[in-house]
C-alpha positions in Angstrom: 150.8 22.4 159.9 151.2 20.5 156.6 149.0 17.6 157.8 146.2 20.1 158.8 146.5 21.8 155.4 146.3 18.6 153.5 143.3 17.5 155.5 141.5 20.8 154.9 142.3 20.6 151.2 140.9 17.0 151.1 137.7 18.1 152.8 137.3 21.1 150.4 137.8 18.9 147.3 135.4 16.4 148.7 132.8 19.0 149.3 133.2 20.4 145.8 133.0 16.9 144.3 129.7 16.2 146.2 128.3 19.5 145.2 129.0 18.8 141.5 127.7 15.3 141.8 124.5 16.7 143.4 124.1 19.1 140.4 124.5 16.3 137.9 122.0 14.0 139.6 119.5 16.9 140.0 119.8 17.8 136.3 119.4 14.1 135.3 116.3 13.8 137.5 114.8 17.0 136.1 115.4 15.8 132.5 113.9 12.4 133.3 110.8 14.0 134.7 110.4 16.3 131.7 110.8 13.4 129.3 108.2 11.4 131.2 105.8 14.4 131.1 106.3 14.7 127.3 105.7 11.0 126.8 102.6 11.0 129.0 101.2 14.0 127.1 102.0 12.4 123.7 100.3 9.2 124.8 97.2 11.0 126.1 96.9 12.9 122.8 97.2 9.7 120.8 94.5 8.0 123.0 92.2 11.0 122.7 92.6 11.3 119.0 92.1 7.6 118.3 88.9 7.7 120.5 87.4 10.6 118.4 87.3 8.6 115.2 85.2 5.8 116.6 
């Protein structure tokens, strides 16, 4: 019975670890996409404002 308990406990801890890792990766990707959007918007504003003065 102890071997089965330790195996189940290992599977549960592995599942929790994978779930936490998934959350961390998902948050990092979301933040990266937001930063890219902000940079893209800033670049387009600079290009548009520099084109207006010519």
